C-alpha positions in Angstrom: -104.5 -48.9 115.8 -108.1 -47.7 114.7 -110.6 -48.4 116.8 -112.8 -49.0 114.0 -110.9 -52.1 113.2 -111.6 -55.5 115.1 -108.5 -56.0 118.0 -108.2 -60.0 116.2 -107.7 -58.7 112.5 -105.8 -55.8 113.5 -103.3 -58.3 115.4 -102.9 -60.7 112.1 -102.3 -58.5 109.3 -99.7 -56.7 111.7 -97.9 -59.9 112.3 -97.7 -60.5 108.3 -96.4 -56.7 108.0 -94.1 -57.2 110.6 -92.8 -60.0 108.8 -92.2 -58.4 105.5 -90.8 -55.0 107.6 -87.8 -57.3 109.1 -87.3 -60.1 106.2 -86.0 -62.8 108.9 -87.7 -65.4 111.2 -88.4 -64.3 114.3 -89.1 -65.8 118.2 -92.7 -65.1 119.8 -91.4 -63.2 122.2 -89.5 -61.1 119.3 -92.9 -61.0 117.7 -94.5 -59.9 121.1 -91.8 -57.2 122.2 -91.6 -55.6 118.6 -95.7 -55.6 118.9 -96.8 -55.4 121.8 -98.8 -57.8 122.5 -99.1 -60.4 125.4 -97.2 -63.7 125.3 -100.5 -65.6 126.0 -102.5 -63.9 122.6 -99.0 -63.6 120.4 -98.6 -66.9 121.1 -101.8 -68.3 120.1 -102.4 -66.0 117.1 -99.0 -67.4 116.0 -99.6 -71.0 116.3 -102.8 -70.3 114.6 -101.4 -68.9 111.5 -99.1 -71.8 111.3 -101.7 -74.7 111.2 -103.7 -72.4 108.4 -100.4 -72.3 106.7 -98.9 -68.3 106.9 -97.0 -69.1 108.9 -94.1 -71.8 109.3 -92.1 -72.9 112.6 -88.5 -73.9 112.6 -89.2 -77.0 115.1 -84.8 -76.0 116.0 -84.6 -72.6 116.8 -88.6 -72.1 117.3 -88.4 -69.3 114.9 -91.8 -68.1 113.0 -91.4 -67.2 109.7 -94.3 -66.0 106.2 -95.0 -68.4 104.2 -94.7 -68.6 100.2 -98.9 -69.2 100.5 -99.5 -65.3 101.8 -97.7 -64.5 98.3 -100.6 -66.5 96.9 -103.2 -64.3 98.7 -102.3 -61.2 96.1 -100.7 -62.5 93.2 -104.1 -62.2 90.8 -104.4 -58.5 91.7 -101.6 -57.0 89.5 -102.7 -58.3 86.4 -106.6 -57.5 87.3 -105.5 -53.4 88.6 -102.8 -53.3 85.3 -100.4 -53.2 87.9 -98.1 -55.9 86.4 -94.3 -55.9 85.5 -95.1 -53.5 82.6 -96.7 -50.7 84.9 -93.3 -51.2 87.4 -91.0 -50.9 85.3 -92.9 -48.0 84.0 -92.6 -46.2 87.4 -88.9 -47.2 87.4 -88.3 -45.5 84.1 -89.6 -42.5 85.3 -88.0 -42.5 88.7 -84.3 -43.1 86.9 -84.8 -40.4 83.8 -85.9 -37.6 86.5 -84.6 -38.7 90.0 -87.6 -37.5 92.3 -90.1 -39.6 93.9 -92.5 -41.4 91.6 -95.6 -43.4 93.3 -98.2 -46.4 91.9 -101.1 -45.7 93.7 -104.9 -46.9 93.5 -108.3 -46.0 94.9 -109.8 -47.7 98.3 -112.6 -46.6 100.0 -112.3 -42.9 99.8 -108.8 -42.6 99.8 -105.8 -42.9 97.5 -103.1 -45.9 98.7 -99.6 -45.7 97.4 -98.8 -49.7 96.3 -95.4 -49.0 94.8 -92.8 -45.8 95.9 -89.5 -45.0 94.6 -87.9 -42.0 96.5 -86.0 -39.7 94.8 -82.5 -39.2 94.4 -82.1 -35.9 95.7 -80.9 -35.1 98.9 -84.1 -33.0 99.2 -87.0 -35.7 97.9 -90.6 -36.3 98.9 -90.7 -39.6 101.5 -94.0 -41.8 101.7 -94.4 -45.2 103.0 -95.9 -47.9 100.9 -99.8 -48.7 101.8 -99.9 -45.0 103.2 -103.3 -43.8 102.5 -104.0 -40.5 101.4 -107.3 -38.3 100.2 -109.4 -39.1 97.5 -111.2 -35.5 97.1 -107.8 -33.2 97.7 -105.0 -34.6 96.7 -103.3 -34.5 93.0 -103.5 -38.5 92.7 -107.1 -38.5 93.9 -108.5 -35.5 91.5 -106.1 -38.1 88.6 -108.3 -41.0 89.2 -111.6 -39.4 89.7 -111.2 -37.6 86.1 -111.8 -41.0 84.6 -114.9 -41.4 86.5 -117.9 -40.3 85.6 -119.9 -37.1 86.8 -122.6 -39.3 88.3 -119.9 -41.5 90.0 -118.2 -38.9 91.2 -121.1 -37.0 93.1 -122.1 -40.5 94.5 -118.6 -40.9 95.6 -118.3 -37.7 97.1 -121.5 -37.9 98.9 -120.7 -40.9 100.7 -117.1 -39.1 101.3 -119.0 -35.8 103.2 -121.1 -38.2 105.0 -118.1 -39.7 106.9 -116.3 -36.5 107.5 -114.6 -35.4 111.2 -116.1 -31.7 110.5 -118.1 -29.6 108.3 -114.0 -27.9 107.4 -113.5 -31.0 105.8 -116.7 -31.4 103.7 -115.0 -31.0 99.7 -117.8 -28.9 97.5 -118.5 -30.5 94.3 -118.5 -27.1 92.4 -114.6 -26.8 93.4 -113.9 -30.0 92.4 -115.3 -30.4 89.1 -113.2 -27.6 88.4 -110.6 -29.5 89.1 -111.7 -32.5 87.5 -112.9 -30.8 84.1 -109.5 -29.2 84.1 -107.8 -32.8 84.1 -109.6 -33.9 81.7 -108.4 -31.5 79.3 -105.1 -31.6 80.1 -105.1 -35.8 81.0 -102.8 -34.6 83.6 -103.3 -33.4 87.2 -101.1 -30.9 88.9 -100.9 -30.6 92.3 -98.9 -27.9 94.5 -99.2 -27.2 98.4 -102.3 -29.3 98.7 -100.8 -32.2 100.8 -97.2 -31.3 102.0 -96.0 -27.9 102.2 -94.0 -26.8 99.2 -94.1 -29.2 97.3 -95.8 -30.6 94.3 -97.0 -33.4 91.9 -97.9 -34.2 88.8 -100.2 -37.3 88.7 -101.8 -39.0 86.1 -104.2 -41.8 85.5 -103.5 -45.3 83.9 -105.6 -47.3 81.7 -107.1 -50.1 83.2 -109.7 -52.3 83.0 -113.0 -50.4 84.9 -112.9 -46.5 85.8 -112.9 -47.0 89.4 -110.3 -48.8 89.8 -107.6 -46.8 87.9 -104.3 -46.9 88.9 -102.7 -43.4 89.1 -98.8 -42.6 88.4 -97.3 -39.5 90.2 -93.7 -37.4 90.4 -93.5 -35.7 93.4 -90.9 -32.9 95.0 -90.1 -29.8 96.0 -92.9 -27.0 94.5 -89.7 -25.0 92.9 -88.3 -28.1 91.5 -91.4 -29.9 90.1 -92.4 -26.3 88.5 -89.2 -25.7 86.7 -88.8 -29.1 85.4 -92.8 -29.6 84.9 -92.9 -30.1 81.3 -89.9 -32.5 80.8 -92.1 -34.5 83.7 -95.0 -34.5 81.8 -93.2 -35.1 78.6 -91.4 -38.3 80.4 -94.3 -39.8 81.9 -96.8 -39.5 78.5 -93.8 -41.7 76.9 -94.0 -43.8 79.5 -97.2 -43.9 79.4 -97.8 -44.6 75.9 -95.6 -47.6 76.3 -96.8 -49.1 79.2 -99.8 -48.9 76.8 -98.4 -50.6 73.7 -96.8 -53.5 76.2 
């Protein structure tokens, strides 16, 4: 767990994510074993989540499980960000048409975060976990998202990002970034090769949304040779799917 995360907050969400991973009731001992928490701390945390209504406790088996109240925490977000059922259907359609890994991501501070990942059907395909965060300024999905913002917004965000860079080497040059931004704006998509994972590539397009700083990005990625070979088909399928999404 990051040193920047308050321990108690991190533990709450680790417990909720644990139930998402296992999708079955768990005893307090099992929670402790999976997360390596002290028994006394885990007991207090689990009981508190039961009192708040985010976990349920079976009095007979003494097992805990997520309650439906957890789903209510974010059930209003998909429509706000444009990640409606239509957007998810669009991602699924692209995946079935191409067989490559397709992702839907949203901006989160100076990162892009995957909210949906459908892994490709090829024996060798890109694989990411839902929830994974990638850099905003140096990835195809990040550049596609930034291209929807004004130049002023981009410069302001990059300045903040560079202040938080671990070293000078990690800082991004604004002029070089704007070359990628202008190319993406002109084409309507960002093609990125060997940016994040060696020998891989991706095509990323931003979806229409209520705010440029919250617009979602759909991307298709895989081995670089395969993506380059089918680039025209990928772009065509993505554009058609996005047009259908926009009109739905």
